[in-house]
C-alpha positions as CSV (number, residue, x, y, z in Angstrom):
1,X,39.2,112.7,94.6
2,X,39.2,110.5,97.7
3,X,42.4,110.4,99.7
4,X,41.6,108.4,102.8
5,X,38.9,107.8,105.3
6,X,37.0,111.1,105.5
7,X,39.4,113.1,103.5
8,X,39.1,114.3,99.9
9,X,41.2,116.4,97.6
10,X,39.6,119.6,96.2
11,X,41.5,121.9,93.9
12,X,44.7,120.1,94.8
13,X,44.5,120.4,98.6
14,X,43.2,118.0,101.2
15,X,39.8,118.7,102.8
16,X,38.0,116.9,105.6
17,X,34.5,115.6,105.1
18,X,32.1,116.6,107.8
19,X,30.3,113.8,109.8
20,X,27.3,112.8,107.7
21,X,28.7,114.5,104.6
22,X,26.7,113.6,101.5
23,X,28.2,113.1,98.0
24,X,25.9,112.9,95.0
25,X,27.1,111.7,91.6
26,X,26.1,113.1,88.2
27,X,22.9,111.1,88.3
28,X,22.0,112.5,91.8
29,X,22.7,109.2,93.5
30,X,24.4,109.2,96.9
31,X,27.9,107.7,96.7
32,X,30.6,106.8,99.2
33,X,33.9,108.8,99.1
34,X,36.0,105.8,98.1
35,X,34.0,105.5,94.8
36,X,35.1,109.0,93.6
37,X,37.1,109.0,90.4
38,X,40.5,110.8,90.1
39,X,39.1,114.0,88.7
40,X,35.5,115.1,88.4
41,X,34.0,118.6,88.1
42,X,32.0,119.3,91.2
43,X,30.4,121.9,93.4
44,X,30.6,121.7,97.2
45,X,29.5,123.4,100.4
46,X,31.4,123.7,103.6
47,X,29.9,123.9,107.1
48,X,30.6,126.4,109.9
49,X,33.7,124.4,110.9
50,X,35.2,124.5,107.4
51,X,34.5,120.9,106.7
52,X,33.0,119.7,103.4
53,X,29.4,118.7,104.1
54,X,27.8,118.5,100.6
55,X,29.3,117.6,97.2
56,X,27.6,117.4,93.8
57,X,29.5,115.8,91.0
58,X,28.5,117.6,87.8
59,X,27.2,116.0,84.6
60,X,29.1,116.9,81.4
61,X,26.2,119.3,80.5
62,X,26.4,121.0,83.9
63,X,30.1,121.3,83.8
64,X,29.9,122.9,80.3
65,X,27.5,125.5,81.6
66,X,29.8,126.7,84.4
67,X,31.3,130.2,84.0
68,X,35.1,130.2,83.5
69,X,37.1,130.3,86.7
70,X,38.1,133.7,88.1
71,X,41.6,134.7,87.1
72,X,44.0,136.3,89.5
73,X,44.4,140.1,89.1
């Protein structure tokens, strides 16, 4: 979800968006951070500086095909 300016929340913690970061919705359209809904399943990539540079919001079908999250040992 979008927090402010170039900051989003991923897995409950704030993350900075890289300059030129690209966010794509479930229909593969580029969207601005402020248009993000509260919670959406997504995949993302961070750059060398640890900033989020690409985000893909998953469709319901894509989300259903994800493997279960890893559980702590």
